[in-house]
C-alpha positions in Angstrom: 2.8 -13.4 13.8 -0.6 -13.6 12.0 -0.6 -14.5 8.3 -2.3 -11.2 7.4 0.6 -9.2 9.0 3.1 -11.4 7.2 1.5 -10.7 3.9 1.6 -6.9 4.7 5.3 -7.3 5.5 6.0 -9.0 2.2 4.1 -6.3 0.3 6.0 -3.5 2.1 9.4 -5.0 1.6 8.7 -5.7 -2.1 7.5 -2.1 -2.5 10.7 -0.9 -0.9 12.8 -3.1 -3.2 10.9 -2.0 -6.3 11.3 1.7 -5.7 14.9 1.2 -4.7 15.6 -0.6 -8.0 14.2 2.4 -9.7 16.7 4.6 -8.0 14.4 6.3 -5.5 15.0 6.8 -1.8 12.4 5.2 0.5 11.5 6.6 3.9 9.7 4.7 6.7 7.7 6.4 9.3 8.7 5.8 12.9 5.1 5.5 14.1 2.5 3.0 13.0 -0.2 5.6 13.3 0.5 7.3 10.0 -2.2 6.7 7.4 0.5 5.6 4.9 3.2 2.9 5.0 6.2 4.6 3.5 7.3 7.7 1.6 9.1 7.7 -1.8 11.5 10.5 -2.6 11.6 10.9 -6.4 14.1 13.8 -6.2 11.9 16.8 -6.4 8.8 15.5 -4.6 7.8 13.2 -1.8 4.9 10.7 -2.2 3.1 9.0 0.7 2.4 5.4 -0.3 -0.2 3.0 1.1 0.8 -0.6 0.6 -1.6 -3.5 0.2 -1.3 -7.3 -0.5 -4.0 -9.3 -2.2 -4.4 -13.0 -2.9 -6.8 -12.2 -5.7 -7.3 -9.2 -7.9 -9.7 -7.5 -5.4 -8.1 -5.3 -2.7 -9.8 -4.1 0.4 -8.9 -0.5 0.9 -9.9 -0.3 4.6 -7.3 -0.4 7.3 -8.2 -3.1 9.9 -6.4 -3.6 13.2 -7.2 -4.9 16.6 -7.0 -3.3 20.0 -8.1 -4.3 23.5 -11.8 -3.8 22.5 -11.7 -5.8 19.3 -11.2 -5.0 15.7 -11.1 -1.4 14.4 -12.0 -0.8 10.8 -11.2 2.5 9.1 -11.6 3.9 5.6 -8.9 6.1 4.3 -9.7 9.8 4.7 -9.4 12.2 1.7 -5.8 12.9 0.7 -4.2 10.7 3.4 -1.8 9.1 0.9 -0.7 9.9 -2.7 -0.1 6.5 -4.2 -1.5 3.0 -3.6 0.9 0.1 -4.2 -0.6 -3.4 -4.5 1.3 -6.6 -4.5 -0.6 -9.7 -5.7 0.3 -13.2 -4.6 1.3 -13.8 -8.2 4.1 -11.3 -7.9 2.3 -8.7 -10.0 2.7 -5.1 -8.8 0.2 -2.3 -9.3 0.5 1.4 -8.7 -2.5 3.7 -8.5 -1.3 7.3 -8.4 -4.2 8.7 -6.4 -5.9 8.4 -3.0 -9.0 6.1 -3.2 -10.6 7.5 -0.1 -14.1 7.2 -1.6 -14.0 3.5 -2.2 -14.1 0.3 -0.1 -12.2 -1.8 -2.5 -10.6 -1.9 -6.0 -10.4 -4.8 -8.4 -7.7 -5.0 -11.0 -9.5 -6.4 -14.1 -6.7 -5.5 -16.5 -3.2 -4.2 -16.6 -4.2 -0.5 -16.4 -2.3 0.1 -13.2 0.3 -2.7 -13.7 3.6 -1.4 -12.2 6.5 -2.4 -14.5 10.1 -1.7 -13.4 
């Protein structure tokens, strides 16, 4: 398994653990073609969550994967997810409660989006 995939797995499982600790149910899509990684059920509403891992405070918002023809790079389309969850290698967690489809990346300069459980 590639290191990039492993980091994504770590971020996804930490995201599940965090929302579960908060008492929410987490739903995983069966397919890998969904433009989000999981769904959080907060009781009266469902939120589609895109999960990212970063080794620094800058997060690439594009989705990159490979197929038989090489790498495929896609930007998020408008309204394809509701929340962006980011896990840094320091263990810090950030939650942006909007879809950032108009951006290539986001940098966390301060604790504005710091996700505290």
